[in-house]
C-alpha positions, 0 to 999 in steps of 0.5 A: 290124159290118165297120167295127168288126171292121176297127178292132179288127184295126187297133188290135190290129196297132198294139198288137202292133207297139208291144209286140213290142220289149219282148217280144223284150227280155223273152225275151232276158233270160229266155234269158240268165238260163237260160244263166247259171243253167245255168253256175252249179250250185246249192249244197247243204248237203253241198257240200265235206263229207268225209262226203257221197257226193253230187256236191258232197261230198268223201267220195271224197277223204277215203277216198283220203287215209285209204288213204294214211295221212293222218289226216283230222279234220272240224271244224264250228267254227272254234275246234275246227279251230284246236284240233285243227290241229297246227303244220306240219299242214294246215287246209282251210277251206271255206264261208268265207261262214259264218265270222264275224269272230271265227272268222276271228280264231281262224284267224289265230292258228293255226300250221297251213298253210291251204288256202282253198277258194274263199274270200270277200273277208273270208276273203282279207283275214284269212287270205291277206295281199296276195291279192285277188279279180280276175275269174271265169274260165270256162276249163274246164281249164288247165296249171300254168305254175308250179313248185309241186310239187302243180301240176306233179304234177297237170298239167292240171286241170279247174276249171270256173268259178273265181275268179282272184286278184291276188297280191303279189310273191313269191307262187306263181301257178299255172293263170294262164289269160288274166291271173290265177291260179286257184291261189295260194300265199303265205307268212304268217309261219311258215306257207303259205296256199294259195288255190284258186279253185274247189272242182271239183278236190276234189269227188266229181263231178269228182275223176276228171277230168284231174289233179284227184285228183292236185292235191287229194291233193298239196295236202291230203294233203302232211302226215300230219295234216289238219283239214277245216273245214266250218263250220255256219251261225252261231247266230241272233244271232251276230256277223255282221260288217260284210258289204256288201249285195253279200256278203249278196245271193244270185247270183240276186238280183244277176242279177235286178237286172242284168237289170232295169237292162238291160231299163230301158236297152233300153226307154228306147232303144226308146221314145226319139225321135230328133230330126229337122229342124224341121217347120212345122205349122199352129196348131190355133187362131188367135192374134191378133197383139195377144195375141202381142205382149202376151205377149212384152212381158210376158216382156220386162218380167218379165225386165227385158230392156229391151235386147231390147225396144228392139232389137225395136222399133227393128228393126221400125221400121227395116224399115217405114221402109226400105220407105217410103223405097224403100231395099233391104229388106236395108238394115234389118239391114245396119249399113253402111246405117245412115248412109243410113237415118238421113239419109233419115229426117232429110230426110223428117221435118226432124229432125236426124240425131243425134236420128234416129240415137239413136232408130234405133240408140241405147243401151239405155233406162235405165228403163221410162219411157225405153222408153215414150218410145222407142216414142213417138218411133219411132211419130212418125218412122214417121208423119212419113215416111208423111205426107211 
């Protein structure tokens, strides 16, 4: 009973030592997932809706614009927004992930100035010529660093997590941070397109932070008429466009696959074995020398390696002959000692030196029959030296 309990404890200890690395990796990945989830707030249907008083809504901004005499129209369809937008007016485009290629084509034709709020890749390609997504920025606040009046009047702005952009030459770059701007303004024909990399300066939750309210009012309310597009979800069966799998996957799914790849890589590193020096071990069974020779011979024959087989036969014969002739043991593998070995063998056997030299150091046999004849000749030389 005591022996069983001891064995069970030993087995449990070995299992714990072998699995604790995996458990630590899983715990680290879980902590990373929680941290990233905390950094990225979840979206709701009311986000950026001018009629919503929730944290992610923009009702506070809408009320401020109305108090300043700006007429704000809310549109739920791209066609309605394009029809209501006036030349030279402002069209704010939000939730671009809900826009179909047809919607984007409709917005391309409008002559109103566009304000794109955190647009996706397809919206940028269609509505903001030359602007490309760069990398996310996690700097909370930043200064304008540009001459755009709306940014200069706002000063420092709290963006939170924001998207940055690569822009063409001649574009206005604001709130650059480390490398890329978070606010971009480009000219597109007779209109301007403003790209804002974060919705934080517009929403109720952070409108009162830093210069967010000033930036939002100067960007959106610079003209007396504003059309705010917050598109509804497309109808079932509507045109979805050529969106990649990465565009369709939610952030949490992407994070799961990233964690899975990291976990597999760490597990592979943990379970891998570092190669060390060769360790000599006793064979678990005794193998007869004849079986070893036969197995190697079959390998030589299967690969038609007559040159290696002949060299193995000659090397073995030279080592035995050197021992019988009383020559140094290293002479068998020394090419400079070949004439001495050939002469000694010829003197012992009475054969001429050219034939002995061809037997011990000759060329590769041309066929299997020649290899068999070489084997017989080497056996005869060794027998004659022994008998002499």
